[in-house]
C-alpha positions in Angstrom: 12.0 3.6 3.0 7.8 3.2 2.8 6.4 7.0 5.0 3.8 6.4 7.8 1.7 8.6 5.3 1.8 5.8 2.7 1.5 2.3 5.0 -1.7 4.2 6.3 -2.6 4.4 3.0 -2.2 1.1 2.1 -3.7 0.0 5.3 -7.0 1.9 4.7 -7.1 0.6 1.1 -7.1 -3.0 2.4 -9.7 -2.4 4.3 -11.7 -1.0 1.8 -11.3 -3.7 -0.4 -12.3 -6.3 1.8 -14.8 -4.9 2.8 -15.9 -3.4 -0.4 -19.6 -5.2 -0.5 -20.8 -3.1 2.9 -20.7 -0.1 1.5 -19.3 3.7 2.7 -17.0 3.2 6.2 -16.5 6.1 8.2 -13.1 7.8 8.6 -13.3 7.0 12.2 -14.0 3.1 11.9 -10.8 3.0 9.6 -8.7 5.1 12.0 -10.3 2.9 15.3 -9.5 -0.9 13.4 -6.0 -0.2 11.9 -4.7 2.0 14.9 -4.1 4.8 12.8 -4.6 8.7 13.4 -7.7 10.0 12.6 -6.8 13.8 11.4 -3.5 12.4 9.3 -5.8 9.6 8.0 -8.7 12.2 7.0 -5.8 13.9 4.4 -4.4 10.6 3.5 -8.1 9.5 2.1 -8.9 12.9 0.4 -5.7 13.0 -1.5 -6.4 9.0 -2.9 -10.5 10.7 -3.0 -8.9 13.5 -5.2 -6.9 11.0 -7.3 -9.7 8.8 -7.9 -8.8 5.8 -6.1 -11.5 6.4 -3.6 -14.8 7.7 -4.0 -16.9 9.1 -1.0 -20.6 9.9 0.3 -21.9 12.2 2.5 -24.6 11.6 4.9 -25.8 9.1 7.0 -24.3 5.1 5.8 -21.9 7.6 4.2 -18.1 7.4 4.3 -15.1 6.0 2.0 -15.4 3.5 -0.5 -12.9 2.1 -3.6 -13.4 4.3 -6.4 -12.2 1.4 -8.6 -12.3 -2.1 -8.6 -9.1 -3.5 -6.0 -8.0 -5.7 -9.4 -7.0 -2.2 -11.0 -5.4 -0.6 -7.7 -1.4 -1.3 -7.3 0.6 -0.8 -4.6 3.0 1.0 -6.7 0.1 3.2 -8.0 -0.7 4.1 -4.8 2.6 4.4 -3.3 4.1 6.9 -6.1 0.5 9.1 -5.2 2.1 9.5 -1.7 5.3 9.0 -1.7 6.7 9.9 -4.7 9.3 7.5 -7.4 9.9 4.5 -6.5 13.8 4.7 -7.3 16.2 4.9 -3.9 18.2 7.4 -5.5 17.4 10.5 -8.2 19.0 9.1 -11.5 17.4 6.1 -11.7 14.0 7.4 -11.2 11.8 6.9 -14.4 8.9 9.6 -13.1 11.8 12.4 -11.2 14.9 11.8 -13.0 17.4 14.1 -11.9 21.0 13.3 -12.3 23.5 13.1 -9.0 25.7 16.0 -8.0 28.9 15.3 -8.1 28.6 11.9 -10.8 31.3 12.0 -13.3 29.8 9.3 -15.8 26.5 8.1 -14.9 26.6 5.0 -17.9 29.5 3.3 -15.6 28.9 4.4 -11.7 28.8 1.5 -9.8 25.6 2.9 -7.1 23.0 3.9 -10.2 23.9 0.6 -11.8 23.1 -1.3 -8.2 20.1 1.0 -7.4 18.7 1.0 -10.8 18.3 -3.2 -10.1 17.1 -2.6 -6.4 14.4 0.3 -8.2 13.4 -2.4 -11.4 13.0 -5.1 -8.4 10.9 -3.0 -6.6 8.7 -2.0 -9.3 8.0 -5.1 -9.9 6.8 -6.3 -7.3 4.8 -3.7 -6.2 3.3 -2.8 -9.9 2.5 -6.3 -10.4 0.7 -6.3 -6.7 -3.3 -5.3 -6.9 -4.9 -4.5 -3.5 -6.8 -7.8 -4.7 -3.1 -9.7 -4.7 -3.0 -8.2 -1.2 -5.8 -9.5 0.4 -5.1 -13.0 -1.3 -1.8 -12.6 0.5 -3.3 -11.7 3.7 -5.8 -14.2 3.8 -3.5 -16.9 3.3 -1.5 -15.7 6.2 -4.6 -16.0 8.2 -5.1 -19.0 7.1 -1.7 -20.2 8.2 -1.7 -18.7 11.4 -4.8 -19.9 12.8 -3.6 -23.6 11.6 0.0 -23.0 13.6 -3.0 -22.0 16.4 -5.0 -25.0 16.1 -2.1 -27.7 15.9 -0.4 -25.8 18.8 -3.5 -25.9 20.8 -4.0 -29.6 19.8 -0.3 -30.3 20.6 -0.7 -29.2 24.0 -4.3 -30.7 24.7 -2.6 -33.8 24.2 0.2 -33.8 26.1 
């Protein structure tokens, strides 16, 4: 399950990607825009800065901004930085493998076989989705939602 910390990291990064051309954004503004706790968000952004995902500027006009192009930042990369491995069980992790306690034969373990498929599917989606891709999908969803609302208003108005 995605932690609150990773969820807030992704939300903040999506805002920063969306507002990329407008310069740095203050933590308080990021927190307010998506109802995130400011102190918690501050620690998350600092961690992302230490990993080169973000940069910051101090003083007037300061705040946080992306340290890389949004096409170069994948959701999988961010989640691994914040939450650790994507694998649901340690014996299928590619970055933090550990043999499961009490496992007699990994090669024939039904749980391991299924969880490896789950890990591979999750990694394929998250590593194949950049911040730019996610923003594109968000914008498409907003457009669909606006069209539905307009259609409902038109139908209600015609009735």
